[in-house]
C-alpha positions in Angstrom: 8.6 213.9 108.3 5.4 212.3 107.1 2.8 211.5 109.5 1.8 208.1 110.7 -1.4 206.9 112.2 -0.3 204.6 115.0 -2.6 202.6 117.2 -1.0 200.4 119.9 -3.2 197.8 121.7 -2.0 195.8 124.8 -3.4 192.5 126.0 -2.3 191.5 129.5 0.3 194.3 129.3 0.1 198.0 130.0 1.4 200.1 127.0 3.6 202.4 129.0 4.9 205.7 127.7 8.3 204.0 127.4 7.0 201.2 125.2 5.0 203.7 123.2 8.0 205.9 122.4 10.2 202.8 121.8 7.7 201.6 119.1 7.5 205.1 117.5 11.2 205.4 117.4 11.6 201.9 115.8 8.9 202.7 113.2 10.7 205.8 112.0 13.0 203.6 110.0 10.0 201.9 108.3 8.3 205.2 107.7 11.3 206.5 105.7 10.6 203.9 103.0 7.3 205.5 102.1 6.1 208.8 100.7 2.5 208.4 101.9 0.7 208.3 105.2 1.1 205.0 107.0 -1.6 203.4 109.1 -0.1 201.1 111.6 -1.7 198.9 114.2 0.6 197.3 116.8 -0.7 194.6 119.2 1.4 193.7 122.2 0.5 190.6 124.2 1.9 188.6 127.1 1.0 185.0 126.7 1.3 182.6 129.7 2.9 185.3 131.7 6.3 184.7 129.9 6.0 184.9 126.2 6.0 188.5 124.8 4.3 188.8 121.5 4.4 191.8 119.2 2.5 192.0 115.9 1.8 194.8 113.5 -0.3 195.5 110.4 0.6 198.3 108.1 -1.9 199.6 105.7 -0.3 201.4 102.8 -1.8 202.3 99.3 -4.4 199.5 99.4 -2.0 196.9 100.7 -1.5 195.2 104.0 1.9 194.3 105.4 1.9 192.0 108.4 4.6 190.7 110.7 4.8 189.2 114.2 7.5 188.2 116.7 7.7 186.4 120.1 10.5 186.8 122.5 11.0 186.6 126.3 10.8 190.3 126.7 8.7 193.0 125.0 11.6 195.1 123.8 13.3 192.2 122.1 9.9 191.3 120.5 9.5 194.9 119.2 13.1 194.8 117.8 12.4 191.5 116.0 9.0 192.7 114.8 10.5 195.9 113.3 13.3 193.9 111.5 10.7 191.7 110.0 8.5 194.6 109.0 11.5 196.3 107.4 12.1 193.2 105.2 8.4 192.9 104.4 8.3 196.6 103.4 11.3 196.2 101.1 9.8 193.1 99.5 6.5 195.1 99.0 8.4 198.0 97.4 10.3 195.6 95.1 7.0 194.0 94.0 5.6 197.5 93.2 8.8 198.4 91.3 8.8 195.2 89.3 5.1 195.6 88.6 5.8 199.0 87.1 8.7 197.6 85.1 6.5 194.8 83.7 3.9 197.4 82.7 6.5 199.5 80.9 7.9 196.4 79.1 4.4 195.5 78.0 3.9 199.0 76.6 7.2 198.9 74.7 6.3 195.4 73.3 2.9 196.7 72.2 4.5 199.7 70.5 7.0 197.4 68.8 4.1 195.3 67.5 2.4 198.2 65.8 
């Protein structure tokens, strides 16, 4: 499997080995969408002692994909975050695909114009 650069930062929360491996496991699903190295930065934060916030930025082929989630426990936040990331990634891939399709159409139109 392709390798992923993963950085996890915690604010007012200790990033335990359990949280660490939970995040890695969850990101496997997102990693499968890509055929290049992913650079992922996850920030976990506990706000007002109760609100657990998880956010992530993925750098891939010159683009940035961002998502965040807030729940009342960190595992729920990570779940929600990864669902959002998954959707963002699919949207990003669609955009790339459509961009290529438009480029190809333009080429065909140019050839037709000759």
